[in-house]
GUKEZA-56197 format. One line per 3 residues: number of its first residue (from 0); their letters; for each residue x, y, z of N, C-alpha, C, CB. Coordinates in steps of 0.2 Angstrom, whole numbers. Glycine has a CB too. Layout:
<torpas>
NUM) A) X:Y:Z:X:Y:Z:X:Y:Z:X:Y:Z; ...
</torpas>
This chain:
<torpas>
0) MKY) -81:-51:-16:-77:-46:-20:-71:-46:-17:-81:-40:-21; -66:-43:-21:-59:-43:-18:-58:-36:-16:-54:-45:-23; -52:-35:-13:-49:-29:-12:-42:-28:-15:-48:-27:-5
3) WTT) -41:-22:-18:-35:-21:-21:-30:-15:-18:-36:-20:-29; -25:-16:-17:-21:-10:-16:-19:-6:-21:-16:-12:-13; -17:1:-19:-16:6:-24:-9:10:-21:-23:12:-25
6) QIK) -6:12:-26:0:17:-25:0:23:-28:7:13:-27; 3:27:-24:2:36:-27:9:38:-26:-3:41:-22; 12:41:-32:18:45:-33:17:51:-31:22:45:-39
9) AIN) 20:54:-26:19:62:-24:26:64:-20:12:63:-19; 26:71:-20:31:74:-17:30:74:-9:31:80:-19; 36:72:-6:35:71:1:36:78:3:41:66:5
12) PNT) 31:82:7:33:89:10:38:90:14:28:91:13; 41:85:18:46:85:23:53:86:18:46:78:28; 54:82:13:60:81:9:60:84:3:61:74:8
15) NQL) 55:86:0:54:88:-6:56:83:-11:56:94:-7; 56:76:-10:58:71:-15:52:67:-17:62:66:-12; 52:65:-23:46:61:-26:47:54:-23:46:60:-35
18) VEW) 41:51:-19:41:44:-16:35:41:-18:43:45:-9; 34:35:-16:28:32:-17:25:31:-10:30:26:-20; 18:31:-11:14:31:-4:9:26:-6:10:39:-3
21) MGP) 7:22:-1:1:18:-1:-6:23:-3:1:15:6; -10:20:-7:-16:24:-9:-22:20:-6:-17:23:-17; -28:22:-7:-33:19:-5:-34:11:-7:-39:23:-7
24) YIQ) -38:8:-3:-40:1:-5:-46:1:-10:-42:-4:1; -46:-3:-16:-52:-3:-20:-55:-9:-20:-51:0:-26; -61:-9:-20:-66:-15:-20:-68:-16:-26:-72:-14:-16
27) ADS) -66:-22:-28:-68:-24:-37:-67:-31:-37:-62:-21:-42; -70:-35:-42:-69:-42:-45:-63:-44:-48:-73:-43:-49; -59:-39:-51:-54:-40:-55:-49:-34:-55:-56:-42:-62
30) LEA) -43:-35:-56:-37:-31:-57:-41:-25:-62:-31:-35:-60; -43:-27:-68:-46:-23:-73:-52:-19:-70:-48:-27:-78; -56:-22:-65:-61:-17:-63:-59:-12:-58:-66:-20:-62
33) AES) -54:-14:-54:-52:-10:-50:-48:-3:-54:-48:-14:-46; -45:-5:-59:-42:1:-63:-47:5:-65:-37:-1:-69; -52:2:-69:-59:6:-71:-62:10:-66:-64:1:-74
36) YCK) -62:7:-60:-66:11:-54:-62:18:-52:-66:5:-48; -54:17:-53:-50:23:-51:-52:28:-57:-41:21:-51; -51:26:-63:-53:30:-68:-59:34:-68:-52:27:-74
39) ENG) -64:30:-67:-71:33:-66:-73:37:-60:-75:28:-66; -69:37:-55:-71:40:-49:-66:45:-46:-72:34:-44; -62:48:-51:-58:53:-49:-51:50:-45:-62:58:-43
42) LGY) -49:44:-46:-43:41:-43:-38:39:-48:-45:36:-40; -38:42:-54:-34:41:-60:-27:42:-58:-36:45:-65; -24:45:-53:-19:46:-50:-15:40:-46:-20:51:-45
45) CKV) -20:35:-45:-18:29:-41:-16:23:-46:-24:27:-35; -11:20:-45:-10:14:-48:-11:8:-44:-4:15:-50; -15:4:-47:-17:-3:-44:-12:-7:-45:-23:-6:-47
48) IGE) -9:-9:-39:-3:-13:-39:-3:-22:-37:2:-10:-33; -9:-22:-34:-11:-30:-32:-16:-30:-28:-5:-34:-28; -17:-37:-27:-23:-39:-23:-21:-38:-15:-25:-48:-24
51) FDS) -26:-36:-11:-25:-35:-4:-26:-42:-2:-31:-30:-1; -21:-45:3:-21:-51:5:-22:-52:13:-16:-55:3; -18:-47:16:-19:-48:24:-16:-41:27:-16:-55:27
54) EVP) -17:-40:33:-15:-35:37:-11:-37:43:-21:-30:38; -4:-34:44:-2:-36:50:-2:-31:55:5:-39:50; -3:-31:61:-4:-25:66:4:-24:67:-10:-27:73
57) YDV) 3:-16:69:9:-13:69:14:-17:76:7:-4:70; 11:-18:81:14:-21:87:16:-27:86:10:-21:93; 15:-32:81:18:-38:78:24:-37:74:13:-41:73
60) LDG) 24:-31:69:29:-29:66:35:-26:70:26:-25:62; 33:-22:75:37:-20:79:41:-25:84:34:-14:82; 37:-30:86:40:-36:89:45:-40:85:35:-41:91
63) LKN) 44:-41:78:48:-45:75:54:-40:73:44:-47:68; 54:-33:73:60:-30:71:64:-31:78:59:-21:69; 61:-29:84:66:-30:89:69:-38:91:62:-28:94
66) FAE) 65:-42:89:68:-49:89:73:-50:83:63:-55:88; 73:-47:78:79:-47:72:85:-44:75:76:-43:66; 84:-38:79:89:-34:81:92:-38:87:87:-28:83
69) KIK) 89:-42:90:92:-46:97:96:-52:93:84:-50:102; 94:-55:88:98:-60:85:103:-57:81:93:-65:81; 103:-51:78:109:-48:75:114:-47:80:108:-42:72
72) HK) 113:-46:86:119:-44:91:121:-49:95:116:-39:95; 119:-56:93:122:-61:97:128:-64:94:116:-68:98
</torpas>
């Protein structure tokens, strides 16, 4: 079974602006099945946006950001 990513649009309490947030992962065989799951399980406010592929740990992303900054300043 595949995992699907979702998106939520909601007000950011710090800025009072409408922003997009990552929603919960949904386990389903297809995009249509993931959308149906959301509607049938009280997650109708979530938009299924794509199949979950992989996750990158924060320390790796932070290292890439630092590396990019070093290159920029050369």
